[in-house]
Structure formats: C-alpha cells, structure tokens
C-alpha positions in Angstrom: -1.0 44.0 88.1 1.5 44.4 85.6 1.2 46.4 82.5 1.4 45.1 78.8 4.8 46.8 78.5 6.1 44.8 81.5 4.8 41.5 80.1 6.6 42.3 76.7 9.7 43.1 78.4 9.7 40.0 80.5 9.0 37.9 77.4 11.6 39.2 75.4 14.4 37.3 76.9 12.5 33.9 77.0 12.1 34.6 73.2 15.7 34.9 72.7 16.6 32.2 74.8 16.8 29.6 72.1 19.0 31.7 69.8 21.6 32.8 72.4 24.3 30.4 73.6 23.7 29.4 77.3 26.9 30.2 79.4 29.0 27.0 79.8 27.3 25.1 77.2 29.7 23.9 74.4 29.3 24.5 70.8 29.2 20.6 70.1 26.4 20.3 72.5 24.1 22.9 70.6 24.6 21.0 67.3 25.6 23.7 65.2 28.8 21.8 63.9 26.4 19.0 62.8 24.1 21.3 60.8 27.1 22.6 59.0 28.4 18.9 58.5 25.1 17.7 57.2 24.5 20.9 54.9 28.0 20.5 53.7 27.6 16.7 52.9 24.4 17.4 51.0 26.3 20.4 49.1 29.1 18.0 48.2 26.7 15.3 47.0 24.7 18.0 44.8 28.0 19.0 43.4 29.3 15.7 42.4 25.8 15.0 40.8 25.8 18.3 39.0 29.5 18.0 38.1 28.7 14.5 36.5 25.7 15.7 34.6 27.3 18.9 33.3 30.4 16.8 32.1 27.9 14.5 30.4 25.7 17.2 28.9 28.5 19.3 27.7 30.4 16.7 25.9 27.2 15.0 24.7 25.8 17.9 23.3 28.6 19.2 21.3 29.5 16.0 19.7 27.4 16.5 16.5 28.3 20.3 16.2 30.3 20.8 13.1 33.6 22.2 13.3 35.8 24.1 11.0 38.4 22.1 8.7 42.0 23.1 9.1 44.9 22.2 6.9 48.4 21.7 8.3 51.7 21.2 6.6 54.6 19.7 8.4 58.4 20.3 7.8 58.4 16.8 6.9 56.3 17.2 3.7 53.1 15.7 5.3 49.8 17.6 4.7 46.7 16.9 7.1 43.0 18.3 6.7 40.6 17.7 9.3 38.6 18.7 12.5 40.4 19.8 15.5 39.9 17.3 18.0 41.8 18.4 21.0 44.7 20.6 22.2 47.6 19.5 24.7 50.7 21.2 26.2 53.8 19.3 27.4 57.2 20.0 28.1 59.9 19.4 25.4 62.9 17.4 26.7 65.9 16.1 25.0 65.0 12.6 25.8 61.6 13.1 24.0 63.6 14.6 20.9 65.7 11.5 20.6 62.7 9.3 20.8 61.4 10.8 17.4 61.1 8.1 14.7 63.3 8.4 11.6 60.7 9.8 9.6 60.5 12.8 11.7 64.0 13.9 11.2 63.4 17.4 10.0 61.1 17.9 13.1 63.6 16.3 15.3 66.4 18.8 14.1 64.2 21.8 14.3 63.2 20.9 17.9 66.8 20.1 18.9 67.6 23.7 17.8 64.7 25.2 19.7 65.8 23.3 22.7 69.3 24.3 22.4 68.2 28.1 21.8 66.2 27.7 25.2 69.3 26.8 26.9 68.8 23.0 27.0 66.1 23.6 29.6 62.7 21.8 29.0 60.1 24.3 27.8 56.3 24.1 27.0 55.2 23.4 23.5 51.7 22.8 22.2 50.4 20.0 19.9 47.1 19.6 18.5 45.1 16.6 17.3 43.2 16.6 14.1 40.5 14.1 12.9 41.7 13.5 9.4 39.4 10.5 8.4 40.2 9.3 4.8 41.1 5.8 6.7 40.5 3.7 3.4 43.2 5.9 1.4 45.3 6.0 4.6 45.4 2.4 5.1 46.6 2.0 1.4 49.7 3.5 2.2 50.0 2.9 5.9 49.3 -0.4 7.7 48.7 1.4 10.8 46.3 3.8 9.4 44.4 5.8 12.1 41.5 8.4 12.1 43.6 10.9 14.0 46.9 12.8 13.6 48.9 14.9 16.1 50.8 17.8 15.1 53.3 19.7 17.4 53.9 23.5 16.9 57.5 22.9 15.8 56.5 20.6 13.0 54.4 23.0 11.3 55.7 25.0 8.4 53.4 27.8 9.1 52.6 28.7 12.6 48.7 28.8 12.0 46.6 26.4 10.2 44.9 27.4 7.2 41.0 27.3 6.6 40.5 26.0 2.9 37.3 27.7 1.6 35.9 24.4 0.0 37.2 21.8 2.4 34.3 19.4 2.8 33.1 16.7 5.3 31.7 13.7 3.8 30.0 11.3 6.1 30.0 7.9 4.4 28.1 4.5 4.9 31.6 2.9 5.3 35.1 3.8 5.9 34.1 6.5 8.2 34.5 10.2 7.2 36.1 11.7 4.2 37.9 15.1 4.2 38.8 16.7 0.8 37.8 19.4 -1.7 35.4 18.8 -4.4 36.7 18.8 -8.0 33.5 17.9 -10.1 30.2 16.2 -10.0 29.8 13.2 -12.5 26.6 12.1 -14.0 26.5 8.9 -16.3 24.4 8.2 -19.3 24.3 4.3 -20.0 24.5 3.7 -23.7 21.4 1.6 -24.4 21.9 -1.7 -26.5 19.5 -2.1 -29.4 17.7 -5.4 -30.0 19.7 -5.8 -33.3 23.1 -5.4 -31.6 22.1 -7.6 -28.8 21.0 -10.3 -31.3 24.2 -9.9 -33.5 26.2 -10.1 -30.1 24.6 -13.2 -29.1 25.3 -15.0 -32.5 29.0 -13.9 -32.6 29.5 -14.9 -28.9 27.7 -18.3 -29.2 29.6 -19.4 -32.5 32.9 -18.0 -31.4 32.7 -19.8 -27.7 31.7 -23.2 -29.4 34.1 -23.0 -32.5 36.2 -25.6 -30.9 33.3 -28.1 -31.8 34.1 -27.8 -35.3 37.2 -30.1 -35.1 37.9 -30.3 -39.1 40.6 -27.6 -39.9 38.9 -26.8 -43.3 35.4 -26.3 -41.6 36.9 -24.2 -39.0 38.2 -22.0 -41.5 34.9 -22.0 -43.4 33.1 -21.1 -40.1 35.5 -18.3 -39.5 35.1 -17.0 -43.0 31.3 -17.3 -42.7 31.3 -15.5 -39.3 33.4 -12.5 -40.6 30.4 -10.8 -42.2 28.4 -11.3 -39.1 31.3 -9.6 -37.0 31.6 -6.9 -39.5 27.8 -6.1 -39.3 28.1 -6.1 -35.6 30.7 -3.8 -35.8 28.8 -1.5 -38.0 25.6 -1.4 -36.0 27.6 -0.9 -32.7 29.4 2.0 -34.3 26.1 3.3 -35.7 24.5 3.1 -32.2 27.7 4.7 -30.6 27.4 7.6 -33.1 23.8 8.1 -32.6 24.2 7.8 -28.7 26.8 10.5 -28.7 25.0 12.8 -31.1 22.1 12.4 -29.1 23.9 13.6 -25.9 26.5 16.2 -27.6 24.0 19.0 -26.5 24.4 18.3 -22.7 25.8 21.0 -20.6 29.3 20.6 -18.9 32.4 18.8 -19.9 31.5 15.4 -21.7 33.6 12.3 -21.6 33.2 9.0 -22.9 33.6 6.1 -20.4 35.2 3.0 -22.0 34.7 -0.7 -21.3 38.4 -0.6 -19.7 37.1 2.0 -17.2 39.0 4.8 -18.7 37.6 8.3 -19.6 38.5 10.5 -22.5 36.9 13.5 -24.1 33.8 12.9 -26.0 35.0 14.9 -29.0 38.1 12.6 -29.4 35.7 9.5 -29.7 36.2 8.0 -33.3 33.4 6.8 -35.2 34.6 3.0 -35.0 35.1 3.2 -31.2 33.9 -0.4 -30.0 34.0 0.0 -26.4 31.9 3.1 -25.4 29.6 2.1 -22.5 28.4 5.4 -21.1 28.9 9.1 -21.5 29.9 11.1 -18.3 28.6 14.7 -17.8 31.1 16.5 -15.5 30.3 19.7 -13.8 33.6 21.0 -12.9 34.4 23.4 -10.1 33.8 23.2 -6.5 30.9 25.7 -6.2 29.1 23.8 -9.3 29.8 20.3 -8.1 28.3 21.3 -4.6 25.2 22.6 -6.2 24.7 19.5 -8.4 25.2 17.3 -5.2 22.3 19.2 -3.6 20.1 18.7 -6.6 20.5 14.9 -6.7 21.7 13.7 -3.3 17.9 13.4 -1.9 16.8 11.7 -4.8 19.6 9.2 -4.6 18.9 8.7 -0.9 15.3 8.2 -1.5 16.2 5.0 -3.9 18.9 3.9 -1.4 15.7 3.7 1.3 13.8 2.1 -1.1 16.3 -0.5 -1.9 16.9 -1.0 2.0 13.3 -1.6 2.5 13.1 -4.2 -0.4 16.2 -6.1 1.2 14.8 -6.0 4.8 11.0 -6.5 4.4 10.2 -8.1 1.0 13.2 -10.3 0.7 12.9 -10.9 4.6 9.3 -12.0 3.9 10.2 -14.4 1.1 12.9 -16.0 3.4 10.3 -16.2 6.2 7.7 -18.2 4.2 10.6 -20.5 3.0 11.8 -21.2 6.4 8.3 -22.0 7.6 7.8 -24.4 4.9 11.3 -26.1 5.9 10.1 -26.3 9.6 7.0 -28.0 8.6 9.2 -30.6 6.7 11.3 -30.9 9.9 8.1 -31.4 12.0 7.2 -34.5 9.5 10.8 -35.7 9.9 10.4 -35.7 13.6 7.0 -37.5 13.4 8.4 -40.3 11.1 11.9 -40.9 12.1 14.6 -42.6 10.0 13.8 -40.6 6.9 15.6 -37.5 6.1 13.0 -35.6 4.5 14.4 -32.1 4.9 17.6 -33.2 3.1 15.6 -35.0 0.5 13.4 -32.0 0.0 16.3 -29.7 -0.4 18.1 -32.0 -2.7 15.1 -32.2 -4.8 14.5 -28.6 -5.0 18.1 -28.0 -6.0 18.0 -30.8 -8.7 14.9 -29.4 -10.4 16.4 -25.7 -10.3 19.4 -27.2 -11.8 17.4 -28.8 -14.4 15.3 -25.7 -15.1 18.5 -23.5 -15.6 19.9 -26.1 -18.1 16.4 -26.0 -20.0 16.6 -22.3 -19.9 20.1 -22.4 -21.6 18.8 -25.0 -24.2 15.8 -22.6 -25.1 18.4 -19.9 -25.6 20.5 -21.8 -27.8 17.5 -22.7 -29.8 16.4 -19.1 -30.1 19.9 -17.9 -31.5 19.6 -20.7 -34.0 16.3 -19.2 -35.1 17.7 -16.0 -35.2 20.6 -17.2 -37.5 18.2 -19.0 -39.8 15.8 -16.0 -40.0 18.5 -13.4 -40.8 21.0 -15.6 -43.0 18.6 -18.5 -44.3 18.2 -22.0 -43.1 20.5 -23.3 -46.0 23.3 -20.8 -45.6 26.7 -22.3 -44.4 26.5 -20.3 -41.2 23.2 -21.8 -40.3 24.5 -25.2 -40.9 27.4 -24.6 -38.6 25.1 -23.1 -36.2 22.8 -26.3 -36.5 25.7 -28.4 -36.0 27.0 -26.4 -32.8 23.6 -26.2 -31.3 22.9 -29.9 -31.7 26.2 -30.5 -30.0 25.1 -28.2 -27.1 21.8 -29.9 -26.9 23.4 -33.3 -26.5 25.8 -32.0 -23.8 22.6 -30.5 -22.0 21.0 -33.9 -22.2 23.9 -35.5 -20.7 24.2 -33.0 -18.0 20.4 -33.5 -17.2 20.6 -37.1 -17.1 22.1 -37.6 -13.6 20.0 -34.8 -12.1 16.6 -36.3 -13.5 17.6 -39.8 -12.6 18.1 -38.6 -8.9 14.7 -36.7 -9.0 12.9 -39.7 -10.1 14.6 -41.7 -7.4 13.7 -39.0 -4.6 10.1 -38.9 -5.9 9.9 -42.5 -5.6 11.0 -42.4 -2.1 8.5 -39.6 -1.2 5.6 -41.3 -2.6 6.1 -44.2 -0.3 6.0 -41.5 2.6 2.7 -40.9 4.3 0.4 -38.5 2.9 1.0 -35.8 5.1 4.8 -35.9 4.4 4.1 -35.9 0.7 1.9 -32.9 1.0 4.5 -31.1 3.2 7.2 -31.9 0.5 5.0 -30.7 -2.3 4.1 -27.4 -0.3 7.9 -26.9 0.3 8.5 -27.5 -3.4 6.0 -24.9 -4.5 7.1 -22.5 -2.0 10.6 -22.8 -2.8 9.8 -22.3 -6.5 7.7 -19.4 -5.8 10.1 -17.8 -3.6 12.9 -18.2 -6.3 10.8 -16.5 -8.7 10.0 -13.7 -6.3 13.6 -13.3 -5.4 14.7 -13.0 -8.8 12.2 -10.1 -9.5 13.2 -8.4 -6.1 16.8 -8.7 -7.1 16.2 -7.1 -10.5 14.5 -4.2 -8.8 17.3 -3.8 -6.5 19.8 -3.9 -9.5 17.9 -1.3 -11.4 17.8 1.1 -8.4 21.5 0.3 -7.9 22.2 1.2 -11.6 20.5 4.3 -11.3 22.3 5.5 -8.2 25.5 4.5 -9.7 25.2 7.2 -12.3 26.0 10.0 -10.0 29.5 10.4 -8.6 31.2 13.2 -6.7 34.8 13.5 -7.4 36.9 14.5 -4.5 40.7 15.3 -4.0 42.4 14.9 -0.7 44.9 17.6 0.7 47.7 15.2 -0.5 46.2 15.5 -4.1 44.8 11.8 -4.2 41.9 11.5 -6.3 38.6 9.8 -5.0 35.3 9.1 -6.6 32.6 8.7 -4.1 29.1 7.5 -5.3 26.3 9.6 -4.0 24.6 6.5 -2.7 27.5 5.9 -0.3 27.4 9.5 1.0 24.9 10.0 4.2 25.8 13.8 4.7 28.2 16.4 3.2 28.8 20.0 3.8 31.7 22.5 3.3 32.6 23.1 6.9 34.2 26.5 6.4 31.6 28.1 4.5 28.7 27.2 6.9 27.1 30.1 8.9 25.2 29.7 12.1 22.1 28.3 10.4 24.0 25.9 8.2 25.7 24.4 11.3 22.6 24.2 13.0 21.0 22.3 10.3 23.9 19.7 10.0 23.7 19.5 14.2 19.9 18.6 14.1 20.4 16.3 11.0 23.1 14.5 12.9 20.7 14.3 16.1 17.9 13.0 13.8 20.2 10.2 12.3 21.4 9.3 15.8 17.9 8.8 17.3 16.4 7.1 14.3 18.8 5.2 12.2 20.9 1.8 12.6 24.5 2.0 13.7 27.4 1.7 11.2 31.2 1.6 11.2 31.5 -0.9 14.1 28.7 1.3 16.0 31.0 4.4 16.2 28.9 6.4 13.6 25.2 6.3 12.6 22.4 6.0 15.0 21.2 3.9 18.0 17.5 3.3 17.0 17.8 -0.4 17.9 19.3 0.1 21.1 16.7 2.5 22.2 14.2 0.0 21.2 15.9 -2.7 23.0 16.5 -0.7 26.2 13.0 0.5 26.5 11.4 -3.0 25.6 13.4 -4.7 28.2 12.9 -2.2 30.9 9.1 -2.2 30.5 8.9 -6.2 30.4 11.3 -6.2 33.5 8.9 -3.7 35.4 6.0 -5.6 34.4 7.4 -9.0 35.8 8.9 -7.7 39.0 6.2 -5.4 40.3 3.5 -7.9 40.8 5.6 -10.8 42.3 7.5 -8.0 44.4 4.0 -6.7 45.8 2.6 -10.0 46.5 5.9 -11.1 48.3 5.8 -8.0 50.4 2.1 -8.1 50.9 2.4 -11.5 52.4 5.3 -10.9 54.7 3.7 -7.5 56.0 -0.1 -8.6 56.3 -0.2 -12.3 56.4 2.9 -13.8 57.7 3.3 -14.1 61.7 6.6 -12.5 63.0 9.1 -15.4 63.7 12.5 -16.8 62.8 11.6 -17.8 59.3 10.2 -14.4 58.3 13.1 -12.8 59.9 15.4 -15.1 58.0 13.5 -14.3 54.5 14.0 -10.5 55.4 17.8 -10.9 55.7 17.9 -12.9 52.6 16.0 -10.3 50.6 18.4 -7.3 52.0 21.3 -9.6 51.4 20.2 -10.1 47.6 20.1 -6.4 47.2 24.0 -6.5 47.6 24.7 -9.4 45.4 26.9 -8.4 42.5 24.8 -8.0 39.2 27.2 -10.3 37.3 26.1 -13.2 39.6 22.6 -12.8 38.4 24.0 -12.8 34.9 25.5 -16.3 35.6 22.4 -17.5 37.0 20.4 -16.5 34.0 23.1 -17.9 31.5 23.4 -21.2 33.6 19.8 -21.9 34.8 17.3 -19.8 32.1 19.3 -20.5 29.1 21.2 -23.6 29.9 18.2 -25.5 31.5 14.8 -23.6 31.1 15.6 -22.4 27.4 16.8 -25.7 26.2 13.9 -27.4 28.0 11.5 -25.2 26.0 13.2 -26.0 22.8 13.9 -29.7 22.9 12.3 -31.3 26.2 14.4 -32.5 29.0 16.7 -34.6 26.6 17.8 -31.3 25.1 18.5 -29.8 28.6 20.4 -32.7 29.7 17.9 -33.7 32.4 17.0 -37.2 33.4 13.9 -38.8 31.8 11.8 -41.2 33.6 10.1 -44.3 32.3 6.7 -44.0 31.4 5.5 -46.1 34.3 7.2 -44.2 36.8 6.2 -40.8 35.4 2.7 -41.8 35.6 2.9 -43.0 39.2 4.6 -39.8 40.0 1.6 -38.0 38.4 -0.8 -40.0 40.5 1.2 -39.2 43.7 1.1 -35.6 42.5 -2.6 -35.6 42.0 -3.4 -37.3 45.3 -1.1 -35.0 47.3 -2.4 -31.9 45.6 -6.2 -32.9 46.2 -5.3 -33.8 49.9 -3.5 -30.5 50.6 -6.4 -28.6 48.8 -9.2 -30.4 51.0 -7.3 -30.2 54.1 -6.8 -26.3 53.5 -10.5 -25.9 52.8 -11.4 -28.0 56.1 -9.0 -25.9 58.2 -10.6 -22.6 56.7 -14.1 -23.5 56.6 -14.2 -25.1 60.2 -12.1 -22.5 62.0 -14.6 -22.1 64.8 -15.1 -25.8 65.6 -11.4 -26.3 65.7 -9.3 -25.7 68.7 -6.2 -23.5 68.0 -3.9 -26.2 68.2 -5.7 -28.4 65.9 -6.1 -25.7 63.2 -2.6 -24.9 63.6 -1.6 -28.5 63.1 -3.9 -28.9 60.1 -2.4 -25.6 58.6 1.2 -26.8 59.1 0.4 -30.3 57.6 -1.5 -28.6 54.5 1.6 -26.5 53.9 3.6 -29.5 53.8 1.5 -31.3 51.4 1.6 -28.2 49.2 5.5 -28.2 49.1 5.4 -31.7 48.4 3.0 -31.4 45.6 5.2 -28.5 44.2 8.3 -30.6 44.3 6.5 -33.3 42.7 5.0 -31.0 40.0 8.6 -29.7 39.2 10.1 -33.2 39.1 7.2 -34.5 36.7 7.6 -31.5 34.5 11.3 -31.7 34.3 11.3 -35.5 33.7 8.4 -36.1 31.5 9.2 -38.8 28.8 6.5 -37.5 26.4 7.6 -33.9 25.9 10.0 -33.2 23.2 9.9 -29.4 23.2 8.2 -26.6 21.4 10.8 -25.9 19.0 12.3 -29.2 18.1 12.1 -28.5 14.5 14.3 -25.4 15.0 17.3 -27.5 16.5 20.1 -27.3 16.4 19.5 -23.7 16.1 18.1 -22.8 19.4 15.0 -20.5 19.9 15.0 -19.9 23.6 18.2 -22.0 24.5 20.3 -18.7 23.9 20.4 -15.1 25.0 17.1 -13.3 24.3 14.9 -10.7 25.4 12.9 -12.8 27.7 15.9 -14.1 29.8 17.3 -10.6 29.9 14.1 -9.3 31.2 13.7 -12.0 33.8 17.3 -11.9 35.1 17.0 -8.2 35.6 13.5 -8.6 37.5 15.2 -11.0 39.9 18.1 -8.5 40.3 15.7 -5.7 41.1 13.1 -7.7 43.2 14.7 -6.9 46.7 14.1 -3.2 45.8 10.4 -3.5 45.0 10.0 -5.8 48.2 11.5 -3.4 50.6 9.8 -0.3 49.1 6.4 -2.2 49.0 6.8 -3.3 52.8 7.7 0.3 53.9 4.8 1.7 52.0 2.3 -1.0 53.7 3.8 -0.4 57.0 3.1 3.3 56.4 -0.8 3.0 56.0 -2.4 4.0 59.4 -3.8 0.9 61.3 -6.9 3.2 61.7 -7.7 2.8 58.4 -7.7 -0.9 58.6 -9.8 -0.8 61.9 -12.3 1.2 60.4 -12.7 -1.1 57.6 -13.0 -4.2 59.8 -15.5 -2.1 61.8 -17.6 -1.8 58.8 -17.6 -5.6 58.4 -15.1 -5.8 55.5 -12.8 -9.1 55.6 -9.1 -9.0 55.8 -8.7 -9.3 52.0 -11.3 -6.8 51.2 -9.5 -4.4 53.7 -6.3 -5.1 51.7 -7.6 -4.8 48.4 -9.9 -1.7 49.0 -7.9 0.1 51.8 -4.4 -0.8 52.2 -3.1 -1.3 48.6 -4.6 2.1 47.2 -3.0 4.1 50.0 0.1 2.1 49.6 0.4 2.6 45.8 2.6 5.5 45.7 5.2 3.9 47.8 4.9 0.8 45.4 5.6 3.2 42.7 8.6 4.6 44.2 9.9 1.0 44.4 9.2 0.5 40.7 10.8 3.6 39.8 13.9 2.6 41.7 13.8 -0.9 40.1 13.5 0.7 36.6 16.2 3.0 37.1 18.6 0.4 38.3 17.6 -2.4 35.7 17.8 0.1 32.8 21.4 1.0 33.3 22.8 -2.5 34.2 25.2 -4.0 31.6 27.2 -7.0 33.1 24.2 -9.5 33.3 22.9 -8.5 29.8 26.5 -9.5 28.4 25.5 -13.0 29.3 21.7 -13.3 28.7 20.8 -11.5 25.5 22.4 -8.2 24.4 24.4 -8.3 21.1 26.7 -5.8 19.7 24.6 -5.4 16.6 21.3 -7.1 16.2 19.8 -7.4 12.8 16.1 -7.5 14.0 14.5 -5.5 16.6 12.7 -7.0 19.5 9.5 -5.0 18.6 8.2 -4.7 15.4 5.0 -4.7 13.1 5.3 -8.5 12.3 3.1 -10.7 14.5 3.2 -11.5 17.4 5.0 -7.8 17.4 6.8 -8.5 20.5 9.5 -11.2 20.0 10.8 -12.6 23.2 13.2 -15.0 21.6 15.3 -12.4 19.8 18.4 -10.9 21.1 18.7 -7.2 21.3 20.8 -4.0 21.6 21.0 -2.1 24.8 22.3 1.6 25.2 24.3 0.5 28.3 26.1 -2.1 26.5 26.5 0.0 23.4 28.5 2.5 25.6 30.8 -0.2 26.8 31.3 -1.4 23.1 32.2 2.0 22.0 34.5 2.6 25.0 36.2 -0.6 25.2 35.7 -2.7 21.9 35.9 0.0 19.2 38.4 -0.2 16.7 39.4 3.3 17.2 38.7 4.5 20.8 39.8 8.2 20.1 36.9 8.4 17.1 34.3 6.7 19.3 35.1 8.9 22.5 32.4 11.7 21.4 29.7 9.0 20.8 30.3 7.7 24.2 29.4 10.9 26.0 26.3 11.2 23.5 25.1 7.6 24.1 25.5 8.1 27.9 23.5 11.2 27.7 20.9 9.4 25.7 20.5 6.5 28.2 20.1 9.1 31.1 17.4 10.7 29.2 15.6 7.5 28.4 15.9 6.5 32.3 14.6 10.0 33.2 11.8 9.8 30.8 10.5 6.4 32.2 10.9 7.6 35.7 9.1 10.9 34.9 6.2 8.7 33.5 6.2 6.8 36.7 6.4 9.8 38.9 3.6 11.5 37.2 1.4 8.4 37.7 2.5 8.2 41.3 1.5 12.0 41.9 -1.9 11.1 40.5 -2.4 8.3 42.7 -1.2 10.4 45.6 -3.6 13.1 44.9 -6.4 10.6 44.7 -5.6 9.1 48.3 -4.3 12.4 50.0 -6.3 12.1 53.0 -4.6 9.0 53.9 -1.1 10.3 53.5 1.2 11.4 56.0 
C-alpha cells in the first residue's frame, strides 16, 4: 500500500498539468493569445464608452458654471468684456500677418516687428476667445455682429486681461447675454391724471381736432377765442397737478429726475412750475453696489408679475380663443351639412359689422358725454357750448352715415340667416354670442396684461458697456443677473443650480440656444412611452405565433429573414414611409375621408355589393374555422389541413375586402372635415411619430421575445400538458411569465433606440419650437394630433441650425447629457421591473 504522502506527491503533477505548457504544444493552440485578444477588445470597447461619456459629462456639466469676466483692450482701440470661451495656440507666419484686415493695421505692424525680431521664423503665439454678448448693440454698429471675439496676445495693450470688480452678466429674454457695469437703478412714479384734467383735455382735444367743421372764418376765430380760456384752465390745472405731484415725491431718497413726454430726463429741481410735459418722476439709485442691492430687492417681484402675465396669455386668453374656435367649427359643420351657403363667412362678417357698429356707438356716446360736460361747466347757452353742439351734431351725422352701410349689410345677412334651417340659425346665434363674450373677456384680460406691463416698466437697470455705451434694461427682460467677479463659491453654486433649474423647467428662447428644454423633455418621454405601448404587444404576439404556433417551413423562414433585414433598414426610410403613408394617406383619410386622401371612391351600389361580399366571406371563414377546430377528431389530417388553408384564404380575402371597402367608402367624409383646410392628423404629430418608431423598433422586440420564449425549458410545457392544461393555458400561465424578463429586455432595447432617433422624426412630427405640449391638463390630456419637441432634434437644431454655432456648442453637450439621462432613467425603470419579474420566476431561469 502507498502512504498518503506518496498519493499527494503523485497527485501534485496532475494538478499542475493544466497550467504548465506541454512540450511541443504551440502557444496559439493553448488559446492564451485569444484570451488576451478578447480581453483587450473588451477593454477597448469600455474605454471608448467611458471616454464618450466622460467627454459629454465634463462638457455638459460645466456649461452652466459661471466664469469670470475679463476686460481686454487692443492696440487698435477696441475694448472687449466677456467670459473666456477657449484658448488656442498657433504659429505666426508672414503669410498670416499679410492677411490681417485693414482695421487691424496696428496689430499687423506689431506682429511684423515681433516676427522680424524672431528672425523671420514662425513662432508660437496664443489667442483667446471671449464671449462678449451685447449682440443688439454690436449689430447696430457692425452688420456682422457676433457673440464672440478672438484676441491674440500681440493685439493686447496689457499682457494680462483685467477683472473689473462690478462687471455683470445679465441673461435676457431676448438678444442673448449682456455684459457691462451697473450705473444706476431707476424706479419710475407715473403722474396720475385727475378727473378734471382729463375732462378738460377731452374738451380741448375734441374741439381742436374738429375745428375744421367751422368753415366760416369769423366763427372759427370766435371758437378759438372761446376755447382760449379752456386751454388756459387746462394749463393751470395741469401745472397745479404737476406741482402737487412733484411736491409729493420730493422726499424720495436718491437722485430724482423728471421724465418729459419727449423721453428726456432732467433733474427734478429744474422742473418749472409751468412745465406741461412731465409724465413721471424717476428715482435713481446711483452707484454699482446700490444699484445691485435695488435690483435684488425688486427683481423677484417683477418676475412674479411676468409669470402672471404669461399665465394669462397662455391659459386664459388661450381658453377664450379655444371657445371661439369651437363655435366656428360648429358653424363649419352646419356649412358642410348644408352645402351652397357660406355660413362661416357670413357669421364672421356679421360679427365684424356688429363690432364696427358698436365701436361707432361708443364714439358717439363719448362725443355726447363731452358735450354734456361742456354744457355743465360753461352753460348750455354759452358760445363754447353752441360751437360744441354744432360740432357734435356734425360728428353724429358722420357716424350715422358710417353706420348706414354696415347696418344695411347686417339686415341682409340676418335675412339670409333667417331663411336657413333652425339648427344653422342656432349655431349662428351661438357663434355671435360667444364672439361677443370672448371679445369682452379679451378686452378685460388685455387690460390686466397692460396693468402688469405698466407696473413692470417702472423698474429699469441702467448699464454701461466696456465701450461706454449706455443701455437701459427693464427688469422684466432680465432672467438672471450677477456680478461675476464678486461671486464666491456659494454664489457661483447658486447661479449654477438656478441655471440648471431653468434648463429643466422653462421653455427655450433665443432660437433654442438659451432657456430651457422642458417641452423637449415632455415630447421625448411621451413619444417613447407611447412607442413602447404600441410596439411591445404587437411584437410579443408576432414572436409568440412564430415560436409557439407556426410550423417550420419556407414561409416562416422568409418571415424571420424579413424581420432581421428590417432591423438593418436605415431609419430615414421609416420616416419616408411615415410621411408618405401615415400622414399622406391615413392622416388625410381621418381628416376628410377618401376624397381628401386622393383615394378612389366607389359608387354606392358597388360599395354595398362589396360590403355584402365581405360579410359573406367573413362568415364563411369563421364557420369553416370553427368547423375545422370543433371536428378535429372526426376529420382526417389531410381534410383538416385542407379546411385550415381554405379558411386562411377566406380570412385573407375578407381582410382585403375590408380594407378596400374602408378606403373607398362613399359615405365617409372624415372626422375633422370642419377643420379643413387646416389638417388635424394630416400633418406631422405625436401619433405618427410614435407609430413610425414603433415600426422601426418592432424587429428588436420580435427577436428578443423569440429568444426568451426559446429559453423557457420544454419540461415546463410538458409538465403543464401533463396536468391537463391546454396549449393556450400553458402559454398564458407558464411560458409568458417565465419569458417576461427577456421580453422586458427587448422593450429596453427598443426604448433605447427609439428615444435617440432623429431622422424619422424630422418627417413625421417634430418641430423646432412647439407652442403647445403634447401632454397637459386640458382634456383629453394626451393630444395625439399635436406636433412636439424632441431632445434629439433639439441637439441637431443647436449644432447645425443655430444662428451662432459657437454660442450653442455648450448647450449641445448639456442637451446630449440630458438625453442620455432620460434614456437611462427609462431603461433603469424597465430594468427594475425586469428584476422583479426575474426574482418572481427565479426557479424557471437558467
């Protein structure tokens, strides 16, 4: 017997046998190079992925970090103030020096001297790019204005750029960013107009503007003489009001100025007692620090009013317009039901004429009110009253003449309407009532908007550029402002987070290069979710039939090859299909029926005959299918197979007949005929975009579902059959639950591909700027007929369609980062759901 030690000694070589190269065995045969090759390929793939993500994350995250403001002065006298956008080094050559434009003559001379001092040998120099903004000011002096300027080191007067302490960045609603120094903060106090001054001004204005009606020279002179005391009284009252207004506001702190009607401002102390054109008093807080403090005090209040104004414009005014449009569509329905009468045009003309008459009546009432004021103030028998009576009588005669034609036409239209059916008359009356109500509501809403605008117009920040150009910026136009060179880490972090909040929650502005992408986020998520809801059921059903029901053969093989080939078709081809078929045929058919979609229309007799053939074919197919299934045991295999094929042919014939009958029906005029010629679904919209991308991603779902169904062990199916379950019960209760994680994998892949597609969307629904969200709180809440914004198209628009690609470049990275984040979030949600399903059916997983 051998000892345990001997056994261990004998076993030791055997254990090491797999790790030691055999004599004469090549390195390639052992497979180690392949291990290194596969591992290196994995490392290279991971490196590319992490490199791309790192680039996007780095550039995307630093876009909103506020930088310092540098001021640079060049030897040619130009002064630039802005944020540093990039640094570049290049070789200075004689050819480059000779290419300098004439306005850089001084810089060319200096660079030539440096070039000669270097021995006429090209040497490396540095140039910096600054984002200087102030596009509205620059474009007034330079037709080729730009947001950026590049300065080389030999152009600078000083070798280092300066950091002005109070240089400020102002992000505006329009014209982009403004860079400058705050000079003062101005707050205006509007001079109130007393009732007496307003009455006297109306009297003078009416008599002066209509004095031409007094044709006699003597009477004209008498009118002028009678009007002189009124003008003097108006001057006295106005002067007294101005004096009282000035005295009331003299105690205000800061530098006070009077703003004249001409727009000029003069010190309040220089205002004379007989000044006639003071419209407001301006309280100026002079000094950069003081102006900055005042800005912080009032900016939030102004922004709140601007938000309220936007809410009124978008929702309340939009609601009024929607009600009026609904009434117009009802009229359009009546017009379609009773062809030959232009009801919409008549109703619109009637509403316009009634509004015109109402305006003329209001003018006449105002003229009578002014006459009553004259008679009350100066007596009914005074010369001024007699002139006013004569002028008012002439005005009334003119108003009657102006109303004659509209009233005649109103009577004619009403007579035409009275001859129409009662439903049409009711629709016209409803339209006129809603039109009048909407006009009244719109006037009130516009008055509220005007009040908010007038209140916001009181607050102005006076700035000065580095070139000493003055600029008044209303606070209502300022989104954000901060002194860049005075901010600490906490201040910069506050600006950074504020910019991110605006980016995620606000609408875009400045041709999408600034502001937020909230509509694009909504559009991307809505389209992706609808696409997933459409593609997953159909893809699963198709894969289920191919894997579980279809018998292997040439037809099934051809279908699988076609599905695999569809996965490689360029996405733009699906976009063309969506544009040509979904929009051009299906959408236009939904809007206005087959005639609107340029489809042939059958005669009524032929169509009803086709409908009868369809019904007979469908009934025959159904009965034959039921007979074949119910008598499977009594029928031989050949007869059963023959009946099944014949039933399939009948079903195909019934389907074709149904599609032909649907496309050529003579009785269908569409669901939105009243909207035409403005299409509802006959244009790009959320519905067609979602369906197009569902078709694009359908092969991915089918292939993934087939693989997951194939991975379900047959032992589970056999066990189910052994317990007496039918095939469908086995598929529904056993196969599908165990295949759900794989199906979810297919859905994740489809979502990832569909959410990032851009080319098809450009043809089937995406817009540069969509005024309305596809999802909102207005019934039906999800609007399939609306166009939408998409993050992928937003990136394309910024990168290739922006008015200034340099200014938009940082936003390209940030939007790309956001798109990756949105897709990752959707995928993580699906992965979480897949993990839960996998844990539930863990015993059946391998």
